[in-house]
GUDOMAR-84806 format. One line per field, with one value per residue (C-alpha): residue in three letters; x negated, y, z negated. Coordinates in nm, 3 decimals. Layout:
<rs>
type <- ALA,...
u <- X,...
v <- Y,...
w <- Z,...
</rs>
This chain:
<rs>
type <- UNK,UNK,UNK,UNK,UNK,UNK,UNK,UNK,UNK,UNK,UNK,UNK,UNK,UNK,UNK,UNK,UNK,UNK,UNK,UNK,UNK,UNK,UNK,UNK,UNK,UNK,UNK,UNK,UNK,UNK,UNK,UNK,UNK,UNK,UNK,UNK,UNK,UNK,UNK,UNK,UNK,UNK,UNK,UNK,UNK,UNK,UNK,UNK,UNK,UNK,UNK,UNK,UNK,UNK,UNK,UNK,UNK,UNK,UNK,UNK,UNK,UNK,UNK,UNK,UNK,UNK,UNK,UNK,UNK,UNK,UNK,UNK,UNK,UNK,UNK,UNK,UNK,UNK,UNK,UNK,UNK,UNK,UNK,UNK,UNK,UNK,UNK,UNK,UNK,UNK,UNK,UNK,UNK,UNK,UNK,UNK,UNK,UNK,UNK,UNK,UNK,UNK,UNK,UNK,UNK,UNK,UNK,UNK,UNK,UNK,UNK,UNK,UNK,UNK,UNK,UNK,UNK,UNK,UNK,UNK,UNK,UNK,UNK,UNK,UNK,UNK,UNK,UNK,UNK,UNK,UNK,UNK,UNK,UNK,UNK,UNK,UNK,UNK,UNK,UNK,UNK,UNK,UNK,UNK,UNK,UNK,UNK,UNK,UNK,UNK,UNK,UNK,UNK,UNK,UNK,UNK,UNK,UNK,UNK,UNK,UNK,UNK,UNK,UNK,UNK,UNK,UNK,UNK,UNK,UNK,UNK,UNK,UNK,UNK,UNK,UNK,UNK,UNK,UNK,UNK,UNK,UNK,UNK,UNK,UNK,UNK,UNK,UNK,UNK,UNK,UNK,UNK,UNK,UNK,UNK,UNK,UNK,UNK,UNK,UNK,UNK,UNK,UNK,UNK,UNK,UNK,UNK,UNK,UNK,UNK,UNK,UNK,UNK,UNK,UNK,UNK,UNK,UNK,UNK,UNK,UNK,UNK,UNK,UNK,UNK,UNK,UNK,UNK,UNK,UNK,UNK,UNK,UNK,UNK,UNK,UNK,UNK,UNK,UNK,UNK,UNK,UNK,UNK,UNK,UNK,UNK,UNK,UNK,UNK,UNK,UNK,UNK,UNK,UNK,UNK,UNK,UNK,UNK,UNK,UNK,UNK,UNK,UNK,UNK,UNK,UNK,UNK,UNK,UNK,UNK,UNK,UNK,UNK,UNK,UNK,UNK,UNK,UNK,UNK,UNK,UNK,UNK,UNK,UNK,UNK,UNK,UNK,UNK,UNK,UNK,UNK,UNK,UNK,UNK,UNK,UNK,UNK,UNK,UNK,UNK,UNK,UNK,UNK,UNK,UNK,UNK,UNK,UNK,UNK,UNK,UNK,UNK,UNK,UNK,UNK,UNK,UNK,UNK,UNK,UNK,UNK,UNK,UNK,UNK,UNK,UNK,UNK,UNK,UNK,UNK,UNK,UNK,UNK,UNK,UNK,UNK,UNK,UNK,UNK,UNK,UNK,UNK,UNK,UNK,UNK,UNK,UNK,UNK,UNK,UNK,UNK,UNK,UNK,UNK,UNK,UNK,UNK,UNK,UNK,UNK,UNK,UNK,UNK,UNK,UNK,UNK,UNK,UNK,UNK,UNK,UNK,UNK,UNK,UNK,UNK,UNK,UNK,UNK,UNK,UNK,UNK,UNK,UNK,UNK,UNK,UNK,UNK,UNK,UNK,UNK,UNK,UNK,UNK,UNK,UNK,UNK,UNK,UNK,UNK,UNK,UNK,UNK,UNK,UNK,UNK,UNK,UNK,UNK,UNK,UNK,UNK,UNK,UNK,UNK,UNK,UNK,UNK,UNK,UNK,UNK,UNK,UNK,UNK,UNK,UNK,UNK,UNK,UNK,UNK,UNK,UNK,UNK,UNK,UNK,UNK,UNK,UNK,UNK,UNK,UNK,UNK,UNK,UNK,UNK,UNK,UNK,UNK,UNK,UNK,UNK,UNK,UNK,UNK,UNK,UNK,UNK,UNK,UNK
u <- 2.290,1.985,2.014,1.727,1.676,1.411,1.340,1.007,0.929,0.553,0.290,0.005,-0.158,0.164,0.407,0.226,0.132,0.490,0.614,0.388,0.471,0.846,0.827,0.633,0.915,1.169,1.296,1.375,1.161,1.135,0.858,0.886,0.558,0.519,0.142,-0.095,-0.061,-0.289,-0.194,-0.434,-0.644,-0.732,-0.739,-0.855,-0.951,-1.091,-1.227,-1.367,-1.547,-1.690,-1.809,-1.991,-2.127,-2.268,-2.447,-2.579,-2.705,-2.890,-3.050,-3.161,-3.305,-3.501,-3.653,-3.773,-3.870,-4.239,-4.148,-4.052,-4.370,-4.239,-4.485,-4.496,-4.188,-4.259,-4.013,-4.043,-3.885,-3.601,-3.278,-2.903,-2.704,-2.367,-2.190,-2.298,-2.191,-1.844,-1.828,-1.911,-1.652,-1.387,-1.480,-1.433,-1.099,-0.966,-1.061,-0.870,-0.564,-0.554,-0.569,-0.254,-0.074,-0.169,-0.051,0.284,0.331,0.222,0.477,0.755,0.756,0.921,0.739,0.915,0.690,0.849,1.008,1.262,1.585,1.767,2.143,2.222,2.054,2.133,2.097,1.795,1.767,1.448,1.417,1.798,1.832,2.020,1.866,2.071,1.897,2.002,1.699,1.488,1.124,0.984,0.610,0.557,0.256,0.151,-0.010,-0.224,-0.061,-0.318,-0.271,-0.206,-0.567,-0.629,-0.796,-0.762,-0.484,-0.692,-1.006,-0.814,-0.678,-1.019,-1.181,-1.425,-1.224,-1.130,-0.918,-1.058,-0.907,-1.070,-1.402,-1.412,-1.387,-1.672,-1.875,-2.202,-2.341,-2.313,-2.643,-2.473,-2.149,-1.927,-1.690,-1.411,-1.238,-1.309,-1.167,-1.293,-1.280,-1.472,-1.753,-1.767,-1.786,-2.052,-2.251,-2.217,-2.320,-2.598,-2.744,-2.749,-2.908,-2.651,-2.719,-2.414,-2.253,-1.964,-1.730,-1.458,-1.274,-1.290,-1.539,-1.655,-1.663,-1.414,-1.171,-1.012,-1.345,-1.522,-1.719,-2.062,-2.046,-1.935,-2.211,-2.470,-2.338,-2.338,-2.698,-2.796,-2.609,-2.792,-3.122,-3.042,-2.996,-2.625,-2.554,-2.258,-2.062,-1.827,-1.555,-1.556,-1.243,-1.216,-1.068,-1.072,-1.208,-1.363,-1.578,-1.880,-1.806,-1.614,-1.563,-1.575,-1.543,-1.720,-1.874,-1.876,-1.775,-2.019,-2.004,-2.123,-2.171,-2.179,-2.111,-1.801,-1.581,-1.404,-1.106,-0.949,-0.693,-0.365,-0.116,0.260,0.493,0.615,0.990,1.118,1.439,1.528,1.690,2.050,1.978,1.956,1.649,1.521,1.179,0.941,0.823,0.560,0.806,0.711,0.982,1.040,1.044,1.083,0.831,1.006,0.928,1.299,1.418,1.726,1.931,1.988,1.822,1.580,1.219,0.921,0.559,0.216,0.129,0.492,0.569,0.265,0.154,-0.193,-0.294,-0.506,-0.469,-0.500,-0.230,0.001,-0.053,0.012,0.325,0.446,0.419,0.601,0.882,0.945,0.916,1.195,1.397,1.360,1.459,1.116,1.094,0.778,0.608,0.274,0.033,-0.098,-0.349,-0.548,-0.599,-0.963,-1.090,-1.403,-1.600,-1.827,-2.103,-2.474,-2.467,-2.109,-1.885,-1.609,-1.371,-1.081,-0.888,-0.952,-1.238,-1.369,-1.161,-0.843,-0.907,-0.935,-0.617,-0.430,-0.558,-0.767,-1.032,-1.297,-1.663,-1.873,-2.155,-2.372,-2.642,-2.867,-2.936,-3.301,-3.322,-3.148,-3.370,-3.181,-3.150,-3.526,-3.592,-3.368,-3.497,-3.138,-3.184,-2.971,-2.660,-2.519,-2.236,-2.021,-1.768,-1.498,-1.367,-1.133,-1.276,-0.998,-1.040,-1.310,-1.059,-1.202,-0.989,-1.211,-1.510,-1.704,-1.986,-2.223,-2.451,-2.529,-2.278,-2.019,-1.727,-1.778,-1.868,-1.551,-1.338,-1.481,-1.388,-1.031,-0.991,-1.114,-0.885,-0.589,-0.644,-0.681,-1.040,-1.283,-1.649,-1.705,-1.553,-1.764,-2.087,-2.038,-1.965,-2.276,-2.376,-2.618,-2.961,-3.063,-2.749,-2.625,-2.330,-2.563,-2.544,-2.181,-2.291,-2.562,-2.313,-2.086,-2.374,-2.436,-2.076,-2.114,-2.443,-2.766,-2.862,-3.087,-3.301,-3.342
v <- -0.526,-0.509,-0.262,-0.082,0.172,0.345,0.337,0.492,0.587,0.585,0.361,0.610,0.715,0.888,0.618,0.305,0.447,0.564,0.216,0.040,0.286,0.263,-0.116,-0.099,0.118,-0.149,-0.030,-0.248,-0.090,-0.105,0.059,0.118,0.171,0.192,0.145,0.035,0.049,0.316,0.572,0.826,0.842,0.478,0.390,0.704,0.961,0.959,0.607,0.570,0.904,0.831,0.490,0.654,0.935,0.678,0.508,0.847,0.919,0.586,0.678,1.015,0.852,0.600,0.883,1.054,0.735,0.830,1.128,0.869,0.666,0.405,0.338,0.104,0.235,0.350,0.632,0.586,0.243,0.364,0.442,0.441,0.155,0.325,0.003,-0.152,0.159,0.135,-0.236,-0.176,0.105,-0.130,-0.395,-0.149,-0.032,-0.383,-0.489,-0.198,-0.244,-0.611,-0.496,-0.288,-0.581,-0.793,-0.523,-0.503,-0.878,-0.861,-0.586,-0.730,-0.432,-0.527,-0.405,-0.349,-0.292,-0.069,0.268,0.397,0.539,0.756,0.697,0.910,0.990,0.644,0.426,0.355,0.122,-0.065,-0.331,-0.348,-0.415,-0.172,-0.089,0.093,0.297,0.509,0.731,0.811,0.923,1.072,1.017,1.037,1.270,1.515,1.504,1.727,2.042,2.185,2.542,2.610,2.680,2.665,2.339,2.171,1.938,1.825,1.786,1.565,1.359,1.297,1.217,1.504,1.662,1.439,1.447,1.296,0.954,0.934,1.058,0.749,0.531,0.684,0.423,0.603,0.894,1.214,1.386,1.724,1.782,2.085,2.078,2.333,2.426,2.522,2.275,1.985,1.742,1.970,2.009,1.636,1.541,1.809,1.668,1.311,1.359,1.605,1.352,1.072,1.273,1.473,1.836,1.991,2.330,2.429,2.695,2.863,3.193,3.279,3.452,3.130,2.760,2.667,2.962,2.842,2.759,2.953,3.213,3.180,2.803,2.806,3.049,2.827,2.521,2.706,2.810,2.447,2.316,2.568,2.469,2.108,2.203,2.271,2.578,2.769,3.031,3.221,3.470,3.313,3.237,2.953,3.094,2.793,2.447,2.420,2.178,2.390,2.394,2.577,2.947,3.134,3.497,3.672,4.004,3.886,3.576,3.285,2.924,2.641,2.294,1.954,1.588,1.591,1.836,1.738,1.961,2.045,2.315,2.277,2.019,1.975,1.768,1.433,1.496,1.386,1.189,1.355,1.664,1.559,1.539,1.922,1.922,2.268,2.333,2.625,2.863,2.612,2.324,2.132,1.994,2.219,2.046,2.157,2.067,1.729,1.656,1.665,1.829,2.048,1.726,1.533,1.193,1.276,1.341,1.444,1.378,1.418,1.604,1.619,1.880,2.084,2.181,2.027,1.789,1.569,1.196,1.222,1.492,1.269,0.985,1.216,1.354,1.000,0.914,1.236,1.157,0.802,0.897,1.149,0.894,0.647,0.898,1.009,1.388,1.465,1.760,1.821,2.094,2.221,2.442,2.133,1.976,1.895,1.958,1.792,1.832,1.530,1.723,1.702,1.836,1.785,2.075,2.042,2.278,2.284,2.581,2.948,3.122,3.457,3.638,3.450,3.507,3.879,3.880,3.708,3.961,3.721,3.855,3.599,3.505,3.336,3.098,2.932,2.668,2.569,2.205,2.303,2.294,1.957,1.655,1.401,1.642,1.697,1.321,1.259,1.565,1.687,2.030,2.233,2.363,2.476,2.442,2.749,2.767,3.033,3.063,3.308,3.535,3.486,3.118,3.009,2.796,2.668,2.798,2.710,2.492,2.496,2.258,2.237,1.938,1.580,1.429,1.711,1.483,1.274,1.563,1.758,1.476,1.551,1.917,1.824,1.606,1.883,2.139,1.897,1.902,2.283,2.231,2.515,2.580,2.506,2.159,2.093,2.220,1.986,1.685,1.467,1.362,1.083,1.197,1.229,1.285,1.548,1.602,1.763,2.071,2.107,2.115,2.367,2.593,2.566,2.668,2.959,3.072,3.048,3.227,3.087,2.804,2.537,2.458,2.797
w <- -0.042,-0.270,-0.557,-0.733,-1.007,-0.796,-0.424,-0.327,0.031,0.079,-0.080,-0.117,-0.446,-0.548,-0.441,-0.551,-0.892,-0.945,-0.853,-1.102,-1.381,-1.313,-1.327,-1.653,-1.793,-1.701,-1.364,-1.065,-0.792,-0.414,-0.210,0.164,0.349,0.729,0.738,0.462,0.084,-0.054,0.209,0.354,0.036,0.018,0.387,0.570,0.308,-0.044,-0.065,0.290,0.276,-0.069,0.046,0.337,0.118,-0.124,0.167,0.276,-0.074,-0.084,0.249,0.115,-0.195,0.010,0.213,-0.106,-0.288,-0.288,-0.510,-0.774,-0.747,-0.505,-0.223,0.075,0.253,0.605,0.661,1.036,0.995,0.773,0.957,0.916,1.068,1.121,1.206,0.874,0.685,0.844,0.770,0.406,0.395,0.535,0.280,-0.006,0.134,0.192,-0.159,-0.310,-0.087,-0.188,-0.548,-0.508,-0.348,-0.648,-0.890,-0.710,-0.756,-1.118,-1.190,-0.969,-0.735,-0.406,-0.096,0.237,0.539,0.797,0.866,0.616,0.756,0.505,0.512,0.210,-0.122,-0.256,0.053,0.269,0.567,0.647,0.917,0.936,0.563,0.339,0.002,-0.260,-0.529,-0.824,-0.763,-0.460,-0.468,-0.148,-0.129,0.244,0.236,0.504,0.842,1.065,1.192,1.430,1.552,1.917,2.021,2.400,2.497,2.154,2.264,2.563,2.348,2.104,2.392,2.550,2.216,2.200,1.916,1.625,1.313,0.995,1.066,1.409,1.266,1.046,1.356,1.556,1.737,1.672,1.475,1.682,1.748,1.727,1.544,1.492,1.196,1.199,0.873,0.517,0.274,0.065,0.355,0.591,0.337,0.262,0.630,0.687,0.395,0.518,0.879,0.792,0.548,0.806,1.082,1.277,1.353,1.187,1.239,1.010,1.149,0.942,0.931,0.559,0.331,0.167,0.254,-0.019,-0.043,-0.367,-0.538,-0.812,-0.611,-0.777,-0.757,-0.393,-0.297,-0.468,-0.285,0.047,-0.012,-0.077,0.228,0.446,0.285,0.372,0.736,0.787,0.998,0.855,1.049,0.816,0.912,1.256,1.458,1.707,2.028,2.261,2.337,2.683,2.881,2.787,2.416,2.146,2.207,1.876,1.782,1.501,1.593,1.952,2.145,2.164,2.282,2.057,2.199,2.031,2.104,1.883,1.698,1.375,1.309,0.972,1.047,0.862,0.738,0.746,0.528,0.661,0.624,0.964,0.920,0.590,0.744,0.674,0.300,0.297,0.078,-0.006,0.148,0.105,0.377,0.489,0.515,0.199,-0.032,-0.333,-0.671,-1.031,-1.302,-1.343,-0.973,-0.890,-0.570,-0.540,-0.512,-0.834,-0.818,-0.537,-0.634,-0.419,-0.517,-0.361,-0.042,0.071,-0.198,-0.095,-0.446,-0.465,-0.183,-0.407,-0.470,-0.847,-0.851,-0.648,-0.897,-1.194,-1.028,-0.963,-1.330,-1.427,-1.183,-1.303,-1.670,-1.618,-1.424,-1.709,-1.976,-2.092,-2.074,-1.879,-1.710,-1.541,-1.648,-1.316,-1.500,-1.592,-1.252,-1.178,-0.828,-0.694,-0.372,-0.324,-0.150,-0.232,-0.503,-0.618,-0.711,-0.971,-1.149,-1.391,-1.526,-1.467,-1.292,-1.420,-1.159,-1.256,-1.627,-1.558,-1.352,-1.635,-1.888,-2.098,-2.336,-2.254,-2.254,-1.985,-2.070,-1.807,-1.844,-1.551,-1.471,-1.421,-1.804,-1.842,-1.913,-1.703,-1.410,-1.418,-1.440,-1.141,-0.955,-0.924,-1.077,-0.837,-1.012,-1.343,-1.592,-1.649,-1.932,-1.960,-2.318,-2.488,-2.752,-3.006,-3.087,-2.847,-2.655,-2.328,-2.041,-1.746,-1.660,-1.334,-1.257,-0.964,-0.994,-0.908,-1.151,-1.155,-1.063,-1.375,-1.603,-1.524,-1.668,-2.012,-1.971,-1.869,-2.179,-2.408,-2.246,-2.266,-2.644,-2.644,-2.757,-2.822,-2.750,-3.121,-3.075,-2.767,-2.923,-3.219,-2.996,-3.003,-2.653,-2.563,-2.456,-2.184,-1.977,-1.736,-1.974,-2.229,-2.008,-2.120,-2.484,-2.405,-2.227,-2.533,-2.760,-2.527,-2.580,-2.959,-2.985,-2.847,-2.618,-2.762,-2.459,-2.291
</rs>
């Protein structure tokens, strides 16, 4: 019987990062993965969609190249080759998966390919081999949990309705596409297919396209998506999938038709086979953990989508590091108030910390400062002036308690805000931080100056 300090079930962004960190801390580590290292994020989620979005952005830029003084391109001859985009996406994914395999070898992490069968909290069977571990980390993620909508099961079976994984394997770009849902993935897929020529309709049942997003920022993004040609039906309920199309209900029932439907309507934790461990789960079926990532059973930890806290790859990785640090005797917790969230739409949308509404609910005495990208030199040079930077800071010390960015480079800019907030930085600190010129990030400095007194450039 092989013995380990840590056995990790699942090799996604939570599991594989936890494995490497545990090994670096001196643990003997085994990872069991039934499919591919990297999990959903690397193989069918974050990386594939970003690879395709980058191709789409290049296509958009070629179409507007004349605006930048580049002539000689006949737009009628410019088109998207979907097969090449998918091939490039696969190349990126394979390169990164190979990289994890190499890192496992470098750190002496043992990988077992197959299904894990839990015998008890210290013993796991894989391919008939028994592994014994002092600690167990469950990083099995989550999977689609579609509601019982009439006709949806049949539409999924005949290929007219797709989940996100199937959408990345389409043989051709749909001429007309309906996307159902209102989360990050729905917006990114709507952005992608709209940019490369599909006629896209986004249907969701909430007030705004990203329910958990900062309202002003979400409204601005929604306005831009509509301007770019995406039809958005809010507060609309899908009643049924039929041969004629999707029956939806808003003020009245209507039928919308398309070549394909991509469905984002709920997730459930992958905990099949763990029932006899008597793990405590919440009302939605996700494993409950404390702030050390430990479940109700000593020595069993749960990280990533399976604990249902924040279904984001970077959160899973951070939780994995917290779990193994605690296992290896390093007291560690995760500050969920400082988790950045990014939507890779055109333009991008990124947030960290509190919105105005949340600051009010928590009783903060705060100030709001907003700087538009239309007054930022780099944004003007790149003709990417849609968006703004909004900083929420408390009035006592000027501590930054929330940052919200809509703009071309929001995903990168938010990292700076997270670092400042991690250090409990203030708007005075940010305003005095010299930024290179010209950059989009200067908008952060301007927003900080706005919180202190006056903006420089407006």
